[in-house]
NUPAVEX-365419 format. One record per residue: residue in one letter; x, y, z of N, C-alpha, C in turn. Coordinates in steps of 0.05 Angstrom, whole numbers, plus 5000, padded with zeros to 4 digits. Example, Ala and Ser with C-alpha at 12.3 -4.5 7.8 and 13.67 -1.06 7.14 Angstrom:
# residues 2
+-------+------+------+------+-------+-------+-------+------+------+------+
! torti ! n.px ! n.py ! n.pz ! ca.px ! ca.py ! ca.pz ! c.px ! c.py ! c.pz !
+-------+------+------+------+-------+-------+-------+------+------+------+
!     a ! 5264 ! 4886 ! 5156 !  5246 !  4910 !  5156 ! 5264 ! 4934 ! 5156 !
!     s ! 5257 ! 4955 ! 5142 !  5273 !  4979 !  5143 ! 5258 ! 5001 ! 5157 !
+-------+------+------+------+-------+-------+-------+------+------+------+
# end
This chain:
# residues 100
+-------+------+------+------+-------+-------+-------+------+------+------+
! torti ! n.px ! n.py ! n.pz ! ca.px ! ca.py ! ca.pz ! c.px ! c.py ! c.pz !
+-------+------+------+------+-------+-------+-------+------+------+------+
!     x ! 5017 ! 4977 ! 5000 !  5000 !  5000 !  5000 ! 5018 ! 5025 ! 5000 !
!     x ! 5009 ! 5045 ! 4985 !  5024 !  5070 !  4984 ! 5004 ! 5092 ! 4991 !
!     x ! 5011 ! 5110 ! 5009 !  4995 !  5133 !  5016 ! 5006 ! 5157 ! 5001 !
!     x ! 4988 ! 5171 ! 4987 !  4996 !  5195 !  4972 ! 4986 ! 5219 ! 4987 !
!     x ! 5002 ! 5239 ! 4990 !  4994 !  5264 !  5003 ! 4984 ! 5284 ! 4981 !
!     x ! 4959 ! 5281 ! 4973 !  4948 !  5299 !  4953 ! 4933 ! 5322 ! 4966 !
!     x ! 4934 ! 5345 ! 4953 !  4919 !  5368 !  4963 ! 4889 ! 5362 ! 4960 !
!     x ! 4873 ! 5379 ! 4973 !  4844 !  5376 !  4970 ! 4835 ! 5379 ! 4941 !
!     x ! 4847 ! 5397 ! 4927 !  4841 !  5401 !  4899 ! 4848 ! 5377 ! 4882 !
!     x ! 4872 ! 5366 ! 4887 !  4880 !  5342 !  4873 ! 4862 ! 5318 ! 4879 !
!     x ! 4853 ! 5316 ! 4904 !  4834 !  5294 !  4911 ! 4808 ! 5298 ! 4896 !
!     x ! 4798 ! 5323 ! 4894 !  4774 !  5328 !  4878 ! 4777 ! 5320 ! 4849 !
!     x ! 4801 ! 5326 ! 4837 !  4806 !  5319 !  4810 ! 4806 ! 5288 ! 4807 !
!     x ! 4818 ! 5274 ! 4826 !  4819 !  5245 !  4825 ! 4791 ! 5234 ! 4826 !
!     x ! 4774 ! 5243 ! 4845 !  4747 !  5233 !  4847 ! 4731 ! 5239 ! 4821 !
!     x ! 4736 ! 5263 ! 4809 !  4722 !  5270 !  4784 ! 4731 ! 5251 ! 4762 !
!     x ! 4757 ! 5245 ! 4760 !  4767 !  5227 !  4739 ! 4755 ! 5199 ! 4742 !
!     x ! 4752 ! 5190 ! 4767 !  4740 !  5163 !  4771 ! 4710 ! 5165 ! 4762 !
!     x ! 4697 ! 5186 ! 4771 !  4668 !  5189 !  4764 ! 4664 ! 5191 ! 4734 !
!     x ! 4682 ! 5206 ! 4721 !  4680 !  5209 !  4692 ! 4685 ! 5184 ! 4676 !
!     x ! 4698 ! 5164 ! 4688 !  4704 !  5139 !  4674 ! 4680 ! 5121 ! 4672 !
!     x ! 4659 ! 5125 ! 4688 !  4635 !  5109 !  4687 ! 4617 ! 5117 ! 4664 !
!     x ! 4604 ! 5097 ! 4651 !  4584 !  5101 !  4631 ! 4558 ! 5107 ! 4645 !
!     x ! 4548 ! 5131 ! 4641 !  4523 !  5140 !  4654 ! 4503 ! 5147 ! 4632 !
!     x ! 4500 ! 5130 ! 4613 !  4484 !  5135 !  4589 ! 4456 ! 5145 ! 4595 !
!     x ! 4443 ! 5135 ! 4615 !  4415 !  5141 !  4620 ! 4411 ! 5162 ! 4642 !
!     x ! 4431 ! 5170 ! 4656 !  4427 !  5189 !  4678 ! 4451 ! 5192 ! 4696 !
!     x ! 4446 ! 5197 ! 4721 !  4467 !  5203 !  4740 ! 4481 ! 5179 ! 4752 !
!     x ! 4466 ! 5156 ! 4753 !  4477 !  5133 !  4766 ! 4495 ! 5117 ! 4747 !
!     x ! 4517 ! 5106 ! 4758 !  4534 !  5088 !  4743 ! 4518 ! 5063 ! 4738 !
!     x ! 4522 ! 5050 ! 4715 !  4507 !  5027 !  4706 ! 4521 ! 5001 ! 4715 !
!     x ! 4507 ! 4985 ! 4731 !  4517 !  4960 !  4740 ! 4500 ! 4938 ! 4726 !
!     x ! 4509 ! 4928 ! 4704 !  4493 !  4908 !  4690 ! 4491 ! 4882 ! 4706 !
!     x ! 4469 ! 4869 ! 4705 !  4466 !  4843 !  4719 ! 4481 ! 4822 ! 4705 !
!     x ! 4501 ! 4811 ! 4719 !  4516 !  4788 !  4708 ! 4513 ! 4765 ! 4727 !
!     x ! 4535 ! 4756 ! 4738 !  4534 !  4734 !  4758 ! 4529 ! 4745 ! 4786 !
!     x ! 4526 ! 4726 ! 4804 !  4521 !  4734 !  4832 ! 4544 ! 4748 ! 4845 !
!     x ! 4568 ! 4744 ! 4835 !  4592 !  4757 !  4847 ! 4604 ! 4779 ! 4830 !
!     x ! 4597 ! 4781 ! 4805 !  4608 !  4802 !  4788 ! 4598 ! 4829 ! 4796 !
!     x ! 4617 ! 4848 ! 4797 !  4610 !  4876 !  4803 ! 4625 ! 4894 ! 4785 !
!     x ! 4620 ! 4892 ! 4759 !  4633 !  4909 !  4740 ! 4614 ! 4930 ! 4729 !
!     x ! 4622 ! 4955 ! 4732 !  4606 !  4977 !  4722 ! 4613 ! 4982 ! 4693 !
!     x ! 4593 ! 4990 ! 4677 !  4600 !  4999 !  4650 ! 4617 ! 5024 ! 4651 !
!     x ! 4636 ! 5025 ! 4634 !  4655 !  5047 !  4634 ! 4663 ! 5055 ! 4606 !
!     x ! 4676 ! 5078 ! 4604 !  4687 !  5087 !  4578 ! 4714 ! 5072 ! 4575 !
!     x ! 4720 ! 5065 ! 4550 !  4745 !  5051 !  4545 ! 4741 ! 5021 ! 4544 !
!     x ! 4763 ! 5008 ! 4537 !  4762 !  4978 !  4535 ! 4786 ! 4967 ! 4550 !
!     x ! 4782 ! 4943 ! 4561 !  4804 !  4929 !  4574 ! 4820 ! 4915 ! 4552 !
!     x ! 4846 ! 4920 ! 4551 !  4864 !  4907 !  4532 ! 4891 ! 4902 ! 4547 !
!     x ! 4908 ! 4887 ! 4534 !  4934 !  4882 !  4546 ! 4949 ! 4907 ! 4553 !
!     x ! 4947 ! 4928 ! 4536 !  4961 !  4953 !  4542 ! 4943 ! 4974 ! 4555 !
!     x ! 4919 ! 4966 ! 4564 !  4901 !  4984 !  4577 ! 4887 ! 4968 ! 4600 !
!     x ! 4902 ! 4963 ! 4621 !  4892 !  4946 !  4643 ! 4881 ! 4964 ! 4665 !
!     x ! 4872 ! 4952 ! 4687 !  4863 !  4967 !  4710 ! 4887 ! 4983 ! 4722 !
!     x ! 4911 ! 4973 ! 4719 !  4934 !  4987 !  4728 ! 4940 ! 5012 ! 4712 !
!     x ! 4936 ! 5010 ! 4685 !  4939 !  5033 !  4667 ! 4918 ! 5054 ! 4675 !
!     x ! 4893 ! 5045 ! 4679 !  4872 !  5063 !  4687 ! 4878 ! 5078 ! 4713 !
!     x ! 4888 ! 5063 ! 4733 !  4895 !  5075 !  4758 ! 4917 ! 5096 ! 4755 !
!     x ! 4938 ! 5089 ! 4739 !  4959 !  5109 !  4735 ! 4949 ! 5134 ! 4721 !
!     x ! 4930 ! 5131 ! 4702 !  4919 !  5154 !  4688 ! 4902 ! 5171 ! 4708 !
!     x ! 4887 ! 5158 ! 4725 !  4871 !  5173 !  4744 ! 4889 ! 5188 ! 4764 !
!     x ! 4910 ! 5175 ! 4773 !  4929 !  5189 !  4791 ! 4942 ! 5212 ! 4777 !
!     x ! 4950 ! 5209 ! 4752 !  4962 !  5230 !  4737 ! 4943 ! 5253 ! 4733 !
!     x ! 4918 ! 5247 ! 4728 !  4898 !  5269 !  4724 ! 4894 ! 5285 ! 4749 !
!     x ! 4900 ! 5273 ! 4772 !  4898 !  5288 !  4798 ! 4922 ! 5305 ! 4803 !
!     x ! 4943 ! 5301 ! 4786 !  4967 !  5317 !  4789 ! 4991 ! 5302 ! 4800 !
!     x ! 4987 ! 5276 ! 4806 !  5009 !  5260 !  4816 ! 5029 ! 5256 ! 4793 !
!     x ! 5054 ! 5256 ! 4800 !  5075 !  5254 !  4780 ! 5080 ! 5225 ! 4773 !
!     x ! 5060 ! 5212 ! 4762 !  5061 !  5184 !  4754 ! 5055 ! 5183 ! 4724 !
!     x ! 5074 ! 5173 ! 4709 !  5070 !  5171 !  4680 ! 5056 ! 5144 ! 4674 !
!     x ! 5031 ! 5146 ! 4662 !  5016 !  5121 !  4657 ! 5027 ! 5105 ! 4633 !
!     x ! 5044 ! 5117 ! 4617 !  5054 !  5104 !  4593 ! 5069 ! 5079 ! 4601 !
!     x ! 5061 ! 5056 ! 4590 !  5075 !  5031 !  4595 ! 5067 ! 5017 ! 4621 !
!     x ! 5048 ! 5029 ! 4637 !  5039 !  5015 !  4661 ! 5019 ! 4994 ! 4653 !
!     x ! 5027 ! 4969 ! 4657 !  5009 !  4946 !  4651 ! 5005 ! 4930 ! 4676 !
!     x ! 5027 ! 4925 ! 4691 !  5026 !  4908 !  4714 ! 5024 ! 4924 ! 4740 !
!     x ! 5015 ! 4910 ! 4761 !  5014 !  4923 !  4788 ! 5042 ! 4930 ! 4797 !
!     x ! 5062 ! 4914 ! 4791 !  5089 !  4920 !  4799 ! 5099 ! 4947 ! 4788 !
!     x ! 5093 ! 4951 ! 4763 !  5102 !  4977 !  4750 ! 5087 ! 5000 ! 4763 !
!     x ! 5061 ! 4997 ! 4766 !  5045 !  5018 !  4779 ! 5055 ! 5024 ! 4807 !
!     x ! 5059 ! 5004 ! 4823 !  5068 !  5009 !  4850 ! 5096 ! 5021 ! 4851 !
!     x ! 5114 ! 5012 ! 4834 !  5141 !  5024 !  4832 ! 5139 ! 5054 ! 4826 !
!     x ! 5123 ! 5061 ! 4807 !  5120 !  5089 !  4800 ! 5106 ! 5105 ! 4821 !
!     x ! 5087 ! 5093 ! 4835 !  5073 !  5107 !  4856 ! 5091 ! 5111 ! 4880 !
!     x ! 5107 ! 5092 ! 4887 !  5126 !  5095 !  4909 ! 5147 ! 5116 ! 4903 !
!     x ! 5154 ! 5119 ! 4877 !  5174 !  5139 !  4869 ! 5162 ! 5167 ! 4867 !
!     x ! 5136 ! 5170 ! 4869 !  5123 !  5196 !  4867 ! 5132 ! 5214 ! 4890 !
!     x ! 5135 ! 5239 ! 4884 !  5142 !  5259 !  4905 ! 5119 ! 5262 ! 4925 !
!     x ! 5095 ! 5252 ! 4918 !  5072 !  5253 !  4936 ! 5070 ! 5229 ! 4954 !
!     x ! 5087 ! 5209 ! 4950 !  5086 !  5185 !  4966 ! 5095 ! 5191 ! 4995 !
!     x ! 5079 ! 5185 ! 5014 !  5086 !  5190 !  5042 ! 5100 ! 5166 ! 5054 !
!     x ! 5118 ! 5171 ! 5073 !  5134 !  5149 !  5084 ! 5118 ! 5129 ! 5100 !
!     x ! 5095 ! 5137 ! 5111 !  5079 !  5118 !  5126 ! 5050 ! 5127 ! 5126 !
!     x ! 5032 ! 5108 ! 5127 !  5003 !  5115 !  5127 ! 4998 ! 5134 ! 5150 !
!     x ! 4983 ! 5155 ! 5145 !  4975 !  5173 !  5166 ! 4995 ! 5195 ! 5171 !
!     x ! 5017 ! 5195 ! 5156 !  5038 !  5216 !  5160 ! 5027 ! 5243 ! 5149 !
!     x ! 5038 ! 5264 ! 5158 !  5029 !  5291 !  5150 ! 5034 ! 5295 ! 5120 !
!     x ! 5017 ! 5310 ! 5108 !  5020 !  5317 !  5079 ! 5044 ! 5335 ! 5075 !
!     x ! 5058 ! 5332 ! 5052 !  5080 !  5350 !  5047 ! 5069 ! 5378 ! 5040 !
!     x ! 5084 ! 5399 ! 5044 !  5075 !  5426 !  5039 ! 5069 ! 5431 ! 5010 !
+-------+------+------+------+-------+-------+-------+------+------+------+
# end
């Protein structure tokens, strides 16, 4: 786990980026199509591909919030976590004070 010290504005941008990724074709609510009893996949913009994984999506959302994480080439969780830990916003321990 990595804790990022994002400003309130950056956090708002992150939440907006996540919200914008959902397909809301019919209104305000994100669409959760009925699949299996355990599946919980919301319809979203974009497609899952080898070069566009959940890790790529996460890196893009973090970058849109202003984190210094380059989403290019992020496919695996290892790459995402390495880049997130190297971010200047990465805090040394959960609950630590935000950087100025």
